C-alpha positions in Angstrom: 0.5 14.6 -1.1 -1.9 11.9 0.2 -3.0 9.1 -2.2 -5.9 6.7 -2.2 -5.2 3.0 -1.4 -7.3 -0.1 -1.1 -6.0 -2.5 1.6 -5.9 -6.2 0.9 -4.3 -7.7 4.1 -1.9 -7.1 7.0 1.8 -8.0 6.9 3.8 -9.5 9.9 4.4 -5.9 11.2 0.6 -5.2 11.2 0.9 -2.8 8.3 -1.9 -2.7 5.7 -0.8 -4.1 2.4 -1.9 -2.4 -0.9 -0.7 -2.9 -4.4 -0.2 -0.2 -7.0 1.4 -0.5 -10.5 2.9 -3.8 -9.5 4.5 -2.5 -6.4 3.6 -3.4 -2.8 2.8 -0.4 -0.5 2.8 -1.0 3.3 0.4 1.4 4.9 0.8 2.0 8.6 -2.5 2.4 10.5 -4.7 0.7 7.8 -6.7 -2.5 8.1 -7.8 -5.1 5.5 -10.9 -4.1 3.5 -10.3 -0.4 4.1 -9.9 2.5 1.6 -7.6 5.1 3.0 -5.8 8.3 2.1 -2.2 7.9 3.0 1.0 9.8 2.5 4.1 7.8 1.1 7.0 8.3 3.6 9.5 5.9 2.0 10.1 4.8 -1.6 12.1 1.8 -2.7 12.4 0.0 -6.0 10.3 -2.9 -4.9 8.0 -1.4 -2.2 6.8 1.8 -0.6 5.8 2.7 3.0 2.9 5.1 3.7 1.1 6.5 6.7 -2.7 6.8 7.0 -4.0 10.4 7.0 -7.7 9.6 6.6 -9.8 6.4 6.6 -12.3 6.9 3.7 -14.0 3.5 4.2 -13.5 1.9 7.6 -13.4 -1.9 8.3 -16.2 -3.2 10.4 -13.5 -4.7 12.6 -11.9 -1.3 13.3 -12.3 -0.3 17.0 -11.3 2.6 19.1 -7.9 2.0 20.8 -8.2 2.1 24.6 -4.6 3.2 25.3 -3.8 6.9 25.1 -0.2 5.9 24.0 -1.3 3.9 20.9 0.1 5.1 17.7 3.2 6.6 19.4 4.3 3.7 21.6 6.2 1.0 19.9 4.7 -1.8 22.0 1.2 -2.3 20.5 0.5 -2.3 16.8 -3.1 -3.4 16.4 -5.2 -2.0 19.2 -7.4 -0.5 16.4 -8.4 -4.0 15.3 -11.1 -6.0 17.2 -9.4 -8.7 19.4 -11.2 -11.6 17.7 -10.1 -10.2 14.3 -6.5 -9.9 15.6 -6.5 -13.7 16.2 -8.0 -14.4 12.8 -5.4 -12.2 11.1 -2.5 -13.9 12.9 -3.9 -17.3 11.9 -4.0 -16.2 8.3 -0.4 -14.9 8.6 0.6 -18.3 10.0 -1.1 -20.3 7.2 0.4 -18.0 4.5 3.9 -18.4 5.9 3.6 -22.2 6.1 2.5 -22.3 2.5 4.6 -19.6 0.8 7.8 -20.4 2.7 7.5 -24.1 3.7 5.2 -25.3 0.9 3.1 -27.1 3.6 -0.5 -26.8 4.8 -1.8 -28.2 8.1 -4.4 -30.9 7.7 -6.3 -29.3 10.6 -6.4 -25.8 12.1 -6.2 -25.8 15.8 -8.5 -23.5 17.8 -6.6 -20.4 18.9 -5.3 -20.4 22.5 -6.6 -17.3 24.4 -6.1 -15.5 27.6 -6.8 -12.0 28.9 -6.7 -9.2 26.3 -5.5 -6.5 28.8 -3.3 -6.5 31.8 -1.5 -9.7 30.7 2.1 -8.6 30.4 4.1 -10.0 33.4 7.5 -8.9 32.1 8.6 -5.6 30.6 11.7 -3.6 30.0 11.3 0.2 30.5 13.7 2.6 29.0 14.8 5.5 31.3 15.7 8.9 30.0 16.5 12.2 31.7 14.6 14.8 29.5 14.6 18.2 31.3 12.4 19.6 28.5 9.6 17.2 29.5 9.9 17.8 33.2 12.6 15.4 34.2 12.9 11.6 34.0 10.7 9.5 31.6 10.1 5.8 32.2 8.4 3.7 29.7 8.5 2.0 26.3 10.2 3.5 23.3 8.3 5.3 20.6 7.6 3.5 17.4 10.8 3.1 15.3 12.6 5.6 17.6 15.0 5.7 20.6 12.8 8.3 22.2 10.9 7.3 25.3 7.1 7.7 25.4 5.9 10.2 27.9 3.5 7.7 29.4 1.6 7.5 32.7 0.0 4.1 32.2 0.1 1.0 30.1 -3.0 -1.1 29.6 -1.3 -4.3 28.7 0.5 -4.3 32.0 -1.3 -5.6 35.1 -2.7 -2.6 36.9 -0.3 -2.8 39.9 2.7 -2.7 37.5 1.2 0.0 35.3 0.7 2.0 38.5 4.5 2.0 39.1 5.3 4.1 36.1 4.7 7.5 37.7 6.4 6.6 41.0 9.4 5.2 39.2 9.8 8.5 37.3 9.7 10.4 40.6 12.1 8.0 42.3 14.8 8.1 39.6 14.4 11.8 39.5 15.7 12.0 43.1 18.9 10.0 42.3 22.3 11.5 42.5 23.0 10.7 38.8 19.7 9.9 37.0 21.3 10.1 33.6 23.3 6.9 34.4 20.1 4.8 34.7 19.3 3.4 31.2 16.5 1.0 32.1 14.4 -0.8 34.6 13.0 -4.3 34.0 10.0 -5.7 35.7 9.3 -9.3 36.3 6.2 -10.6 38.1 5.7 -14.0 39.5 2.6 -15.5 41.0 3.3 -13.8 44.4 6.1 -11.3 43.9 7.2 -8.4 41.7 10.9 -7.7 41.1 12.3 -4.5 39.6 15.8 -4.8 38.1 17.7 -1.5 38.0 20.4 -1.2 35.4 22.9 1.5 36.5 26.1 2.6 34.8 27.6 4.2 37.9 27.7 3.3 41.5 24.6 4.3 43.5 24.9 6.7 46.3 23.9 5.7 49.8 20.9 8.0 49.6 19.9 6.4 46.3 19.9 3.0 48.0 17.8 4.4 50.9 15.2 5.7 48.4 15.1 2.2 46.7 14.3 0.7 50.1 11.6 3.2 50.8 10.1 2.6 47.4 10.2 -1.2 47.9 8.4 -1.0 51.2 5.8 1.5 49.8 5.0 -0.5 46.7 5.6 -4.1 47.9 8.3 -4.9 45.3 11.8 -6.3 45.5 14.8 -4.6 44.0 17.7 -6.2 42.0 20.7 -4.2 40.8 22.6 -4.7 37.6 25.8 -2.7 37.5 27.3 -4.6 34.5 26.4 -7.6 32.3 23.6 -10.0 32.9 25.7 -12.0 35.3 26.2 -9.0 37.6 22.4 -8.9 38.5 21.8 -9.5 42.2 19.1 -8.7 44.7 19.7 -6.0 47.3 18.5 -8.4 49.9 19.8 -12.0 49.5 16.5 -13.4 50.8 14.9 -12.2 47.6 17.0 -14.5 45.5 14.1 -17.0 45.2 11.1 -14.6 45.4 10.0 -15.1 41.8 8.2 -18.2 40.6 5.3 -19.1 38.4 3.0 -22.1 38.8 1.6 -24.7 36.5 -1.4 -25.9 38.6 -2.4 -28.7 36.1 0.9 -30.4 36.8 1.4 -29.3 40.5 4.6 -27.5 39.7 6.2 -24.3 41.0 9.0 -23.0 38.7 11.4 -20.4 40.3 13.2 -18.0 38.0 15.4 -14.9 38.2 14.4 -11.6 36.7 17.1 -12.1 34.0 15.8 -15.5 32.9 13.7 -16.0 29.9 10.1 -16.8 30.8 6.9 -16.1 28.8 5.4 -12.7 29.4 1.9 -14.0 29.6 1.5 -16.4 32.5 -2.2 -17.2 31.9 -1.6 -18.2 28.3 1.6 -20.0 29.1 -0.4 -22.4 31.4 -2.8 -23.1 28.6 0.0 -23.6 26.1 1.9 -26.0 28.2 -1.2 -28.1 28.8 -2.0 -28.1 25.1 1.5 -29.1 24.1 1.5 -32.0 26.5 -1.9 -33.1 25.2 -0.9 -32.8 21.5 2.2 -35.0 22.1 -0.1 -37.9 23.0 2.2 -39.2 25.6 2.3 -42.7 27.0 3.9 -43.4 30.4 6.6 -45.5 28.6 7.7 -42.7 26.3 11.1 -41.1 26.2 10.9 -37.4 25.3 13.3 -34.7 24.2 12.6 -31.1 25.0 14.8 -28.9 22.7 15.5 -25.3 23.9 14.1 -26.3 27.3 15.2 -23.2 29.3 13.9 -23.5 32.9 12.0 -26.6 32.1 8.7 -24.9 31.2 7.7 -28.0 29.1 10.3 -30.5 30.4 9.0 -30.7 33.9 5.3 -31.1 33.0 6.4 -33.8 30.5 8.5 -35.5 33.1 5.4 -35.9 35.3 3.7 -37.9 32.5 6.5 -39.8 30.7 9.1 -42.4 31.5 12.0 -40.1 30.8 12.6 -36.5 29.5 15.8 -35.0 28.3 15.9 -31.2 28.3 18.5 -29.4 26.3 19.4 -25.7 26.2 22.5 -23.6 25.5 22.4 -21.8 28.8 24.3 -23.5 31.6 22.5 -21.3 34.1 19.0 -22.2 33.0 20.0 -25.9 32.8 21.2 -25.7 36.4 18.0 -24.1 37.6 15.9 -26.7 35.7 17.8 -29.5 37.4 17.3 -27.9 40.8 13.6 -27.5 40.2 13.3 -31.1 39.0 14.9 -32.2 42.3 12.6 -30.0 44.4 9.5 -31.3 42.6 10.5 -35.0 42.9 11.2 -35.4 39.2 15.0 -35.9 39.3 14.6 -39.6 38.2 12.5 -38.8 35.1 14.0 -35.5 34.0 17.6 -35.0 32.9 19.1 -31.8 31.5 22.2 -31.0 29.5 23.7 -27.9 27.9 24.3 -27.7 24.2 24.1 -25.1 21.4 21.2 -26.4 19.4 22.1 -24.2 16.4 25.2 -26.3 15.9 24.0 -29.9 16.0 23.8 -32.7 13.5 22.3 -36.1 13.0 25.3 -37.9 14.5 25.0 -35.9 17.7 21.2 -36.5 17.9 21.7 -40.2 17.3 24.1 -40.3 20.2 21.3 -39.2 22.6 19.4 -42.4 21.9 15.9 -42.9 20.4 13.1 -40.6 21.4 9.4 -41.4 21.1 8.3 -37.8 21.2 10.1 -34.5 20.7 9.2 -30.8 21.5 10.9 -27.8 19.9 10.5 -24.3 21.5 13.2 -22.2 19.8 13.8 -18.5 19.8 12.9 -16.4 16.7 15.8 -17.9 14.7 13.9 -21.3 14.7 15.3 -24.8 14.8 16.8 -25.4 11.4 19.8 -27.5 12.5 17.5 -29.6 14.6 15.0 -30.1 11.8 17.8 -31.2 9.5 19.2 -33.5 12.2 15.9 -35.2 12.8 15.3 -35.6 9.1 18.7 -37.3 8.8 17.7 -40.1 11.2 16.4 -43.3 9.7 12.6 -43.7 9.8 12.8 -46.1 12.7 15.0 -43.6 14.7 12.8 -40.6 14.2 10.3 -39.6 17.0 6.8 -40.6 15.9 5.3 -37.3 17.0 6.8 -33.8 17.2 5.3 -30.6 18.6 6.9 -27.3 17.6 6.1 -24.1 19.6 7.1 -21.1 17.6 7.4 -17.3 18.1 8.2 -16.6 14.4 5.9 -18.0 11.6 8.6 -17.6 9.0 11.2 -19.8 10.7 8.5 -22.3 11.7 7.5 -22.5 8.0 11.1 -23.0 6.9 11.6 -25.8 9.4 8.2 -27.4 8.7 9.2 -27.6 5.0 12.4 -29.5 6.0 10.5 -31.9 8.3 7.9 -32.6 5.6 10.3 -32.8 2.6 13.3 -34.5 4.1 11.9 -36.1 7.3 8.7 -37.6 5.9 6.5 -35.8 8.5 2.9 -34.8 8.0 1.9 -31.4 9.4 -1.2 -32.7 11.2 -2.3 -29.4 12.7 -1.2 -25.8 13.5 -2.8 -22.8 15.2 -2.0 -19.5 16.8 -1.4 -18.8 20.5 -2.5 -15.3 21.4 0.4 -14.7 23.7 0.7 -11.0 22.9 -2.7 -9.4 22.2 -2.6 -6.0 20.4 0.9 -6.6 19.0 2.0 -8.0 15.7 3.8 -10.9 17.4 2.5 -14.3 16.2 3.1 -17.2 18.6 1.9 -20.6 17.3 2.0 -24.4 17.8 2.3 -27.1 15.2 2.1 -30.9 15.4 4.0 -33.3 13.1 3.7 -37.0 12.8 5.1 -40.0 10.9 1.8 -41.8 11.0 0.6 -43.1 7.6 -2.2 -41.2 5.8 
């Protein structure tokens, strides 16, 4: 039976939050300020989950979702919320996390960093399923909280040329000798090339390979094959090895990558983010800078063009090798050095052994940078970098680490703001600035 709920806010999964008899109720499909009729689908001792059945009083910020897959597809969560309101909601989530988890508040809120709201996603992983009951092969994202694949013919957050590949991919894989052995296709777009990475659990027949060639020529893409683990990925044609790259025009850089490498999915916002991070570090040409979780050198290489020396550190030997090669190709080998290290297992003694840094940048995965925050805080005040920029993809771990830096490291949280890297999703990307400057 549906019940009436008044919605106070959104949680980090973009569910409406209501309270009833001292218990939190997460209401899927509801927005702040709304009154809705919703049916409870899950009951726990400390919370409940419900699904909207009728919006009794709608928010002024509710909008009609553009994508026909919205509500079924697990990709987007808040297409029904105005884009500007999405950013404001994410900013509130960031500030709430910083205070409730880290017990810190930014002295200044940074303006949100924006990019295109649609057609922005340059990377995607499509699931593939043979479903005879739905006409054959399905290619797309998974349904919300399910392993089923959405029966989709387009995706509006993908660039139109990539979205247009969904139907042809279904037809292509349907012609394969063993379509049930194809679990996924990944797409990676650079500034001038698109690569499709085919995961296959059995060897491809000669006719399958011929069909891949015909598809590549017709749709102007390159194919990579992955018969095993990530290291088995390889291009069908060796000359496509270096086809993918993205540019950072502000710094005159071209950064090559493989389709299996981590890069940001939103190239337009990444360019803005990199420029902003470099600006917020307030670099001087004499500075020595550390870029932690450097990956391909997305921040390290721009920093090396402005600072005396940059040390990039990442756990991946492969990414470190590519960052070094790019630094050499861009004439930055003298100012940029790279080394491999698991940054989840470091301490103050290790950090001290790297020498003193004037500036430091963190760009960790969702797990955050707790060990690094503890290591930096363990340095003496004269050894600590005077300014630190933290790029985060998880407000909860950013808040935890911000609390460590403020409490144990003596850092002020000067500013923080959201980066709208993933419009229409609940994902909150952000950037924060810490300093040892006196009040």
